C-alpha positions in Angstrom: 27.5 -31.1 23.3 24.3 -31.4 21.3 22.7 -29.0 23.6 25.3 -26.6 23.3 25.3 -26.6 19.5 21.5 -26.0 19.7 22.2 -23.0 21.8 24.7 -21.8 19.3 22.3 -22.2 16.4 19.4 -20.4 18.3 22.0 -17.6 18.9 22.7 -17.2 15.0 18.8 -17.4 14.2 18.3 -14.5 16.9 21.3 -12.5 15.2 20.1 -13.1 11.8 16.4 -12.2 13.0 17.7 -8.7 14.1 19.2 -7.9 10.6 17.1 -6.2 7.8 14.9 -8.9 6.0 15.9 -7.5 2.6 19.7 -8.7 3.6 18.2 -12.3 2.5 15.9 -11.0 -0.3 17.8 -12.2 -3.3 15.6 -14.9 -4.1 12.0 -13.8 -5.4 9.5 -13.9 -2.7 5.9 -12.9 -1.9 4.2 -11.8 1.3 1.9 -14.5 2.5 -1.3 -12.7 1.6 -0.5 -13.9 -2.0 -0.6 -17.7 -2.3 -2.6 -20.5 -4.0 -6.4 -20.3 -3.7 -6.5 -16.6 -3.2 -8.9 -14.1 -4.4 -7.8 -10.9 -6.1 -9.9 -7.6 -6.0 -11.7 -7.3 -9.5 -12.3 -3.7 -10.9 -9.6 -1.6 -9.2 -5.8 -1.1 -9.2 -4.7 -4.2 -7.7 -1.0 -4.3 -6.3 1.2 -7.2 -6.2 4.5 -6.7 -4.3 7.4 -8.6 -2.7 11.2 -9.0 -2.5 13.9 -10.0 -5.2 17.3 -9.3 -5.9 17.9 -5.4 -5.8 17.7 -3.8 -9.2 16.1 -6.7 -11.0 12.8 -6.4 -13.0 9.9 -8.3 -11.9 6.9 -9.2 -13.9 3.3 -10.2 -12.7 1.0 -11.9 -15.3 -2.6 -13.2 -15.1 -4.7 -14.1 -18.0 -3.7 -11.7 -20.9 -2.5 -8.9 -18.5 1.2 -8.4 -17.8 2.8 -5.7 -15.6 6.2 -5.1 -14.0 8.3 -3.3 -11.5 11.8 -2.9 -10.7 13.3 -3.7 -7.2 14.9 -0.9 -5.2 17.9 -0.8 -3.3 16.3 -2.9 -0.5 15.0 -5.5 -2.9 11.5 -4.3 -2.7 9.1 -4.2 -5.8 5.4 -3.5 -6.5 3.6 -4.1 -9.8 -0.1 -3.0 -10.3 -2.5 -4.9 -12.2 -5.6 -3.0 -13.5 -9.2 -3.6 -13.6 -9.2 -7.3 -13.3 -12.6 -8.8 -14.4 -14.7 -11.0 -11.9 -14.4 -14.5 -12.7 -15.2 -17.6 -10.8 -13.1 -19.7 -13.0 -9.8 -20.5 -11.6 -6.7 -19.0 -13.2 -3.1 -18.6 -12.3 -0.8 -15.7 -11.6 2.8 -15.9 -12.8 5.6 -13.7 -11.1 9.0 -13.8 -12.8 12.4 -12.4 -11.7 15.5 -14.5 -11.4 13.1 -17.4 -10.7 9.5 -17.8 -11.2 6.4 -18.2 -8.7 3.2 -19.5 -10.1 0.1 -19.2 -7.9 -2.7 -21.7 -8.8 -6.6 -21.7 -8.3 -6.9 -18.0 -8.1 -10.4 -16.1 -8.4 -11.2 -12.7 -9.1 -14.0 -11.1 -7.1 -14.2 -9.0 -3.8 -12.2 -8.9 -0.7 -13.2 -8.1 2.8 -11.0 -7.8 5.8 -12.6 -8.7 9.2 -11.0 -7.5 12.5 -11.8 -6.6 16.0 -11.9 -8.8 19.3 -13.2 -11.9 20.5 -16.8 -11.8 18.9 -15.0 -11.4 15.5 -12.5 -14.2 16.3 -15.3 -16.6 17.6 -15.1 -19.7 15.4 -17.9 -21.2 13.4 -17.6 -24.4 15.7 -18.7 -22.4 18.7 -21.8 -20.6 17.4 -25.4 -21.6 17.7 -26.3 -24.4 15.2 -22.8 -24.8 14.4 -22.9 -28.5 13.1 -25.6 -27.6 10.4 -23.9 -24.3 9.5 -20.5 -26.1 9.2 -21.9 -29.0 7.2 -23.3 -26.7 4.7 -20.0 -24.7 4.0 -19.0 -26.2 0.7 -18.3 -23.0 -0.9 -15.5 -23.1 -3.5 -16.2 -19.6 -4.5 -15.4 -18.3 -1.2 -11.7 -18.4 0.0 -10.6 -17.9 3.7 -7.4 -16.4 5.0 -6.5 -16.0 8.8 -3.8 -13.8 9.8 -2.1 -15.6 12.7 -1.8 -13.6 16.1 1.2 -11.2 16.0 1.9 -8.2 18.2 4.8 -6.2 17.0 6.4 -3.1 18.4 7.5 -2.1 15.0 6.0 -2.5 11.5 6.0 -6.0 10.1 6.5 -6.8 6.5 4.8 -10.0 6.4 2.4 -12.1 8.5 1.6 -15.8 9.0 -1.4 -17.2 7.2 -2.6 -19.3 4.3 -5.4 -19.0 1.7 -7.9 -22.0 1.7 -10.9 -23.0 0.0 -14.1 -22.8 2.0 -15.0 -26.3 3.1 -16.6 -27.8 6.2 -13.1 -28.7 7.4 -11.4 -25.2 6.8 -14.2 -23.2 7.9 -14.6 -24.9 11.3 -12.1 -22.4 13.2 -12.7 -19.5 11.0 -14.4 -16.2 12.1 -18.1 -17.1 12.3 -19.1 -13.3 11.7 -17.0 -12.8 8.6 -17.7 -16.1 7.1 -21.5 -15.7 7.6 -21.4 -12.0 6.3 -19.5 -13.3 3.3 -22.1 -16.3 2.5 -24.9 -13.9 2.6 -23.2 -11.7 0.0 -22.2 -15.0 -1.9 -25.7 -16.0 -2.1 -27.4 -13.0 -3.1 -24.6 -12.2 -5.8 -22.6 -15.1 -6.8 -19.5 -13.1 -6.8 -16.3 -15.0 -5.6 -15.2 -13.7 -2.2 -11.9 -13.6 -0.5 -12.3 -13.3 3.3 -9.4 -12.1 5.3 -9.8 -12.5 9.1 -7.4 -10.6 11.5 -8.6 -10.4 15.0 -7.4 -11.0 18.7 -9.8 -11.6 21.7 -9.8 -9.2 24.7 -8.1 -6.3 22.7 -8.6 -2.3 22.7 -9.3 -0.4 19.5 -6.0 1.5 20.1 -3.9 -1.6 19.4 -5.5 -1.9 16.0 -5.2 1.9 15.0 -2.5 2.9 12.6 -0.3 5.7 13.6 -1.9 7.6 10.4 -5.1 7.4 12.2 -3.8 8.8 15.6 -2.4 11.8 13.5 -6.0 12.6 12.3 -7.3 13.2 15.9 -5.5 16.0 17.8 -6.4 14.5 21.2 -4.5 11.4 20.2 -1.2 12.9 19.4 0.4 11.5 22.6 0.0 7.9 20.9 2.4 8.7 18.2 4.7 10.5 20.6 4.8 7.5 22.6 5.5 5.3 19.7 8.2 7.3 18.4 9.7 7.5 22.0 9.8 3.7 22.3 11.3 3.3 18.7 14.0 5.7 19.7 14.7 4.0 23.0 14.9 0.6 21.3 17.0 1.8 18.3 19.6 3.3 20.7 19.9 0.1 22.9 19.8 -2.4 19.9 23.5 -1.9 18.6 25.1 -2.3 22.2 22.9 -5.4 22.7 23.6 -6.9 19.4 27.3 -6.3 20.0 26.9 -8.2 23.2 25.3 -11.1 21.5 27.9 -11.3 18.8 30.6 -11.5 21.4 28.7 -14.1 23.3 28.4 -16.2 19.9 32.2 -16.0 19.3 32.8 -17.3 23.1 30.1 -19.8 22.8 31.9 -21.3 19.5 35.2 -21.2 21.4 33.8 -23.0 24.4 32.5 -25.7 22.0 35.7 -26.1 20.3 37.6 -26.4 23.7 34.7 -28.6 25.3 34.0 -26.0 27.9 30.9 -24.8 29.4 29.2 -22.1 27.2 28.8 -18.8 29.0 25.5 -17.4 29.9 23.8 -15.6 27.1 23.1 -11.9 27.4 19.3 -11.1 27.5 17.8 -10.5 23.9 16.6 -6.9 23.5 13.1 -6.3 23.8 11.2 -3.2 22.9 9.2 -1.4 25.3 5.5 -0.9 24.6 4.1 2.3 23.4 1.2 3.8 25.6 -1.4 1.2 26.0 0.4 -1.1 23.5 -0.9 1.4 20.8 -0.8 0.1 17.1 0.9 -3.1 18.1 -1.7 -5.4 16.5 -2.1 -3.0 13.6 1.9 -3.4 13.2 2.0 -7.1 13.2 -1.6 -7.9 11.9 -3.0 -5.2 9.5 0.2 -3.5 8.1 1.5 -6.7 6.4 -1.8 -6.8 4.4 -1.3 -3.2 3.2 -1.9 -2.4 0.3 -3.6 -5.6 -0.7 -6.8 -4.5 -2.8 -9.9 -4.8 -0.8 -13.9 -4.1 -1.2 -14.2 -3.1 2.4 -13.8 -3.8 6.1 -16.0 -5.6 8.7 -15.4 -4.8 12.3 -16.8 -6.3 15.7 -15.0 -4.7 18.8 -15.8 -2.6 21.8 -16.0 -4.6 24.8 -12.8 -3.6 25.9 -13.4 -0.1 25.5 -16.6 -0.6 27.4 -17.9 2.3 29.2 -16.2 4.9 26.9 -18.6 7.4 25.6 -17.8 10.2 22.9 -14.1 9.4 23.2 -15.0 6.1 21.4 -16.4 7.9 18.4 -12.9 9.7 18.1 -11.3 6.3 18.4 -13.4 4.9 15.5 -12.7 8.1 13.5 -9.0 7.3 14.0 -9.2 3.7 13.3 -11.3 4.1 10.1 -9.5 7.2 8.9 -6.1 5.6 9.4 -7.1 2.4 7.7 -8.6 4.1 4.7 -5.4 6.5 4.6 -3.0 3.8 4.4 -5.0 1.6 1.9 -5.3 4.7 -0.4 -8.5 3.3 -1.9 -10.8 6.3 -0.8 -13.5 5.8 1.7 -13.6 2.1 1.6 -16.9 0.9 3.4 -16.6 0.2 7.1 -19.5 -2.0 8.7 -19.6 -2.8 12.5 -21.6 -4.7 15.0 -23.1 -2.7 17.9 -22.6 -4.3 21.3 -24.9 -7.0 22.8 -26.7 -6.9 26.0 -24.8 -7.8 29.2 -26.8 -10.3 31.4 -27.0 -8.3 34.6 -30.7 -7.9 35.0 -30.5 -4.2 35.4 -33.5 -3.6 33.1 -34.3 -0.1 34.2 -34.1 1.5 30.6 -32.7 4.7 31.8 -29.5 3.7 33.7 -26.9 4.3 31.3 -24.6 2.1 32.8 -22.0 -0.5 31.8 -21.6 -0.7 28.0 -24.4 1.7 27.3 -22.1 4.8 26.6 -20.1 2.6 24.2 -23.3 1.5 22.4 -24.4 5.2 22.2 -20.9 6.1 20.8 -21.3 3.3 18.2 -24.6 4.7 17.1 -22.9 8.3 16.9 -20.2 6.6 14.6 -22.6 6.3 11.7 -21.7 10.0 11.2 -18.5 8.7 9.8 -18.9 8.6 6.0 -19.6 5.3 4.4 -20.2 3.3 7.6 -23.0 0.9 8.7 -24.0 -0.8 11.9 -25.7 -4.0 12.7 -27.8 -3.6 15.9 -28.2 -6.6 18.0 -29.9 -5.4 21.2 -32.7 -7.6 20.6 -31.0 -11.1 20.7 -32.5 -13.3 23.2 -31.1 -13.9 26.7 -27.8 -12.5 25.6 -24.8 -14.3 26.8 -23.2 -10.9 26.7 -19.5 -11.2 25.9 -20.0 -13.7 23.2 -23.7 -14.2 21.9 -24.1 -17.6 20.2 -26.1 -16.3 17.4 -23.7 -14.7 15.0 -26.1 -15.4 12.0 -28.4 -12.3 12.6 -25.4 -10.0 13.3 -23.9 -11.1 10.2 -26.9 -10.8 7.8 -27.6 -7.4 9.2 -24.1 -6.3 8.3 -24.5 -7.8 4.9 -27.6 -5.7 4.1 -25.5 -2.6 4.1 -23.1 -4.2 1.7 -25.7 -5.5 -0.4 -27.3 -2.2 -0.8 -24.2 0.1 -1.0 -21.7 -2.2 -2.9 -24.0 -4.5 -4.7 -26.7 -2.1 -5.9 -29.8 -3.8 -4.1 -31.4 -0.4 -3.6 -34.7 -1.7 -2.3 -33.3 -3.0 0.9 -33.8 -1.5 4.1 -30.3 -1.8 5.9 -31.1 -0.7 9.5 -33.6 -0.9 12.3 -35.1 2.5 13.3 -32.6 5.0 14.6 -33.9 8.0 16.7 -34.2 11.2 14.5 -36.0 13.8 16.6 -38.7 14.4 19.2 -41.6 17.0 19.6 -43.8 17.7 22.6 -47.8 17.4 22.7 -49.0 18.1 26.1 -47.9 15.1 28.5 -46.6 13.2 25.6 -43.4 13.1 23.7 -43.7 12.2 19.8 -40.4 10.1 18.6 -39.5 10.1 14.9 -36.9 7.8 13.4 -34.8 7.3 10.4 -34.9 3.8 8.7 -38.5 3.1 9.4 -38.9 1.0 6.3 -42.5 -0.1 5.5 -43.4 0.8 9.1 -42.9 0.3 12.7 -44.1 -2.7 14.8 -43.8 -4.7 17.9 -41.7 -7.6 17.2 -40.5 -11.0 18.9 -37.1 -12.4 18.1 -36.9 -16.2 18.9 -33.5 -17.7 18.4 -32.7 -18.0 14.8 -36.3 -17.6 13.6 -37.2 -14.5 11.7 -38.8 -11.6 13.8 -42.5 -12.1 14.3 -44.9 -9.1 14.4 -47.0 -8.9 17.7 -50.1 -7.3 18.9 -48.4 -6.5 22.1 -47.1 -3.4 23.6 -43.5 -1.7 23.5 -41.3 -2.2 26.2 -38.0 -0.7 27.4 -39.1 2.9 27.3 -38.6 5.4 30.1 -39.7 9.0 30.4 -38.5 12.0 32.8 -39.4 15.6 33.4 -36.7 18.4 34.0 -36.1 17.1 37.5 -34.6 14.0 35.8 -36.6 11.6 37.6 -37.2 8.5 35.4 -40.3 6.3 35.2 -41.4 3.2 33.0 -43.3 4.8 30.1 -46.1 3.7 27.7 -45.1 3.7 24.3 -47.6 3.3 21.4 -46.9 3.1 17.5 -48.8 5.7 15.4 -47.8 5.4 11.8 -44.2 5.5 11.6 -43.6 7.5 15.0 -43.9 6.5 18.7 -45.8 8.4 21.1 -44.3 8.0 24.7 -46.1 9.1 28.0 -46.5 8.3 31.7 -49.3 9.3 34.2 -46.2 10.0 36.6 -44.7 12.7 34.5 -47.1 15.6 33.6 -44.5 17.7 31.8 -42.0 15.4 30.2 -38.6 16.5 29.1 -36.8 13.3 27.9 -37.2 9.7 26.7 -34.8 6.8 26.8 -35.0 3.3 25.2 -33.0 0.4 26.1 -30.5 2.8 27.8 -28.8 0.4 30.1 -26.5 -2.4 30.3 -28.9 -5.3 30.0 -32.3 -3.8 28.5 -35.3 -6.0 28.7 -37.8 -6.3 26.1 -36.4 -4.2 23.3 -39.2 -5.1 20.9 -39.2 -2.0 18.7 -38.8 -3.1 14.9 -39.3 -1.9 11.5 -41.6 -4.1 9.5 -38.6 -5.5 7.8 -37.8 -7.2 11.0 -34.7 -5.0 12.1 -34.6 -3.7 15.5 -34.4 -0.1 17.0 -31.0 0.9 18.5 -31.1 2.0 21.9 -31.2 5.8 22.4 -31.7 8.8 24.3 -33.2 12.1 23.6 -31.5 14.0 26.5 -27.7 14.9 27.0 -27.7 14.7 30.8 
């Protein structure tokens, strides 16, 4: 009998879950992104929202500022705080309607959202030098929020998660890239930081893209067509299935009353996937955060789109453009990590195999306004999918933010990026952007800073119009590199580190930042 009652309870819970959330929104309620220990974004319009009795007034107070909103017919409300002043002194936020909610230990600073796949998800406990890094993570001005994995076929109003103060205990399983990025900013600026982590390993970029982003790229219209079709199919099937569940609940209650066996429950309605699961992780893990005010985004993804070339540039435009559109805060900065080496020992620097096209697409994605890229092609003995060194990728990400968002204009934010080439006899001369104080041959050893060497540049290849590639000699002259080979009398193209696992990518600027792999041809 107890088991039968449990089954009835489960059925009722299922039926309640199928009903609109606002049917139960009479009590004042906030989404979980608002809570004790949180950080609110300073210096902008900062929305606070939630649910309460339809038609009621809701006020939000912090320090000397009070704003209010009125719930609509579905019980939803929003109130917008203006230009909060940065403060590391804990304060409270009070939300009043029929009842009162008080949020304690709130700071005012900058909030960054980190997302992507497994390298963003990789926890502090799993990185190089984890024990020392975690032990040093007593940072009360840094607050952490992890969105619990939730794939949804339809837009979710809320997510699972909880704000915590950064301590060795709380940072242990937090995103290493996002924390180390935030720590670098915190150490340089002393600004309170809220770090919001929302990532899932082994996921394609399309799953994280908002429908509004697909709308921006004509070639991606089919994704929203698929999303709409699955929504319509699900909506049409839902009433009949809910009716069947209601009838089953009635018959189950009757069976319990008569001490008879409960009938077999009908299948709970499941929603089919849109093409490739498009937007499923956006629906469940990004949309519930909108429009929480942010300073910017940090992104580490691409392995599961590995092998894609210029189509990945379009995917980045859709992701970035869609997020910026739904947040409505202008061109929020978007900083990302270029893919690491894969341990395949295919060291010929002209192959263009494996993840090479996606790395190149990430380089091209710098054409999207207000973006920045952390190149990590130099990290030693790459474990490929999950490099243990997360300190250097994060520091290189933080350089972009420190210069662009925090006014440290003297910083060099990137290693050399290919700019142009010219021909001189049997040589090709390569010019770069981001040369900093000059170019050098460098050595990266673990977590140590890059050291300047007197050696020769590696991982360069050169070819003539016949497209036959040969290893090249490459010499630094000023802020340019001169490339040649005795096997190529009339060179036409140069490639650098342009394979899945390039060896000895040792071209740096003097600031110690590595050159991104590149090619001068479009063969």
